[in-house]
C-alpha positions in Angstrom: 70.0 -18.4 -15.8 68.4 -21.3 -18.4 67.7 -23.4 -15.3 65.6 -20.5 -14.0 63.7 -19.8 -17.2 62.9 -23.9 -17.4 61.7 -23.9 -14.2 59.5 -20.6 -14.5 57.7 -22.6 -17.8 57.5 -25.9 -15.8 55.6 -24.0 -12.7 53.5 -22.2 -15.3 52.8 -25.1 -17.2 51.9 -26.9 -13.8 49.7 -24.0 -12.7 48.0 -24.0 -16.0 47.3 -28.0 -15.8 45.8 -27.4 -12.6 43.1 -24.5 -13.5 42.6 -26.7 -16.8 41.8 -29.9 -14.8 39.1 -28.1 -12.7 37.5 -26.3 -15.9 35.3 -28.9 -17.0 31.7 -28.1 -17.4 29.7 -30.7 -15.5 26.4 -30.9 -13.5 22.9 -29.5 -13.9 22.4 -25.8 -14.9 23.0 -23.1 -12.0 19.7 -21.9 -10.3 17.8 -24.9 -11.9 15.7 -27.7 -9.7 17.7 -30.1 -8.2 16.7 -32.9 -10.5 15.7 -36.6 -9.2 18.2 -38.8 -8.1 17.6 -42.3 -7.6 20.2 -44.5 -6.2 21.1 -47.4 -4.4 22.3 -46.2 -0.9 25.2 -48.4 0.2 26.2 -46.9 3.4 23.9 -43.8 4.2 20.7 -43.5 6.1 19.1 -45.6 3.8 21.5 -48.3 3.4 20.6 -51.2 1.2 17.7 -49.2 -0.5 16.7 -47.3 -3.5 16.4 -43.9 -2.5 15.6 -40.5 -4.4 18.1 -38.3 -2.7 16.9 -35.2 -4.2 13.3 -35.9 -2.7 15.0 -36.9 0.4 17.3 -33.6 1.1 14.4 -31.5 -0.4 15.5 -28.0 0.8 18.3 -29.2 2.7 21.9 -27.9 2.0 23.7 -30.9 -0.1 26.9 -31.6 -1.6 26.3 -34.0 -4.6 29.4 -35.8 -5.7 29.2 -37.7 -9.1 32.1 -39.9 -9.0 33.3 -41.8 -12.1 34.1 -45.3 -10.4 37.0 -46.4 -12.6 38.6 -42.9 -11.9 38.3 -42.9 -8.1 41.7 -42.9 -6.4 43.6 -41.7 -3.2 43.7 -38.2 -4.0 40.1 -38.1 -4.7 39.1 -39.8 -1.6 41.2 -37.3 0.6 39.3 -34.3 -1.2 36.0 -36.2 -0.3 37.2 -37.1 3.3 38.3 -33.5 3.5 34.9 -32.0 2.3 33.3 -34.5 4.7 34.9 -33.1 7.7 34.0 -29.4 6.5 30.4 -29.7 5.7 29.1 -29.7 9.4 31.2 -26.7 10.2 29.2 -24.7 7.8 25.6 -25.9 8.5 24.1 -28.7 10.8 21.7 -29.8 7.8 24.5 -30.3 5.4 25.1 -33.7 4.1 27.1 -35.3 1.1 25.7 -37.9 -1.3 28.3 -39.6 -3.3 27.2 -41.3 -6.2 29.4 -43.8 -8.0 28.9 -44.0 -11.8 29.6 -47.4 -13.2 28.3 -50.2 -15.6 29.4 -52.7 -12.9 26.4 -52.2 -10.3 27.3 -55.2 -8.4 30.9 -54.6 -7.9 30.3 -50.9 -6.6 27.5 -52.6 -4.2 30.3 -54.6 -2.9 33.1 -52.2 -2.7 31.2 -49.1 -1.2 30.9 -50.8 2.2 34.5 -51.5 2.0 35.2 -48.0 1.3 33.3 -46.6 4.5 34.7 -48.8 6.6 38.2 -47.9 5.8 37.4 -44.3 5.3 34.9 -43.8 7.9 33.3 -40.9 6.2 30.7 -39.1 9.0 28.5 -37.0 7.2 28.6 -38.9 3.7 26.2 -41.6 1.9 28.1 -43.6 -0.5 25.5 -44.6 -3.3 25.6 -46.2 -6.8 23.5 -45.1 -9.5 22.3 -48.0 -10.9 21.4 -46.9 -14.7 25.0 -46.8 -16.1 27.9 -44.7 -16.1 26.9 -41.7 -18.0 24.9 -40.8 -14.8 21.3 -39.8 -13.8 19.2 -38.0 -16.4 19.2 -34.3 -16.2 22.5 -34.4 -14.0 24.6 -33.6 -17.0 27.6 -35.4 -15.9 30.2 -34.6 -18.4 32.4 -38.0 -19.2 35.5 -36.0 -19.4 34.9 -35.2 -15.6 36.5 -37.8 -13.2 34.1 -35.9 -10.3 31.3 -33.6 -10.6 30.7 -31.6 -7.5 27.1 -30.1 -7.2 26.1 -27.8 -4.8 22.5 -27.8 -3.8 20.4 -25.5 -1.2 16.6 -24.9 -0.8 15.8 -27.3 -3.7 18.2 -25.2 -6.2 21.5 -26.1 -8.0 23.7 -23.3 -6.6 27.1 -24.3 -8.3 29.2 -27.1 -9.8 32.6 -27.9 -10.3 34.1 -30.6 -12.7 37.5 -32.1 -12.1 39.8 -34.1 -14.0 42.1 -34.2 -11.3 41.2 -33.4 -7.8 42.7 -33.5 -4.0 42.5 -31.9 -0.6 43.6 -28.6 -1.9 40.4 -28.3 -3.7 38.2 -28.4 -0.6 39.0 -24.9 0.3 37.1 -23.4 -3.0 34.2 -26.0 -2.8 33.7 -25.1 0.9 34.0 -21.5 0.1 31.2 -21.7 -2.5 29.2 -23.9 0.0 29.3 -21.3 2.8 28.3 -18.4 0.2 25.2 -20.9 -0.7 24.0 -20.9 2.8 23.4 -17.0 2.8 
């Protein structure tokens, strides 16, 4: 009986930690215009160029991922790869823009093509914000969030998710919100 009680507490704690990890406010305000997003494109269609992806994507459905470079790990990569595979199922125009937030811009410029070569994202541009790890102005990236997911469509912010811990099981919730945003 004691073991069952202990296991119940462990399961409850693990569940609460999972919910807590996803409950970080991060990203631009919902229903606001997508702010400018000037980044260095390391692997996308504008490879090796500075580009404003907000202007580039305009009204097209886009998922922006603000990645704390020092927190990028295999579970986050599995989440990104899973999302990369799902977006085209919802819309042919859909695309992901992953933005590395770091103070070591040169290291990120070297690392991102290697990540792409290894992972082979099909619908994701790996980019680097060159203005510091705080992230782009007006994107409100919470420094406690290891990953901020921002859903945009028709030039507006539709939804945001802030994560301290993320893996491929989180793809379902983001995909559902993205699908809803397309209606």
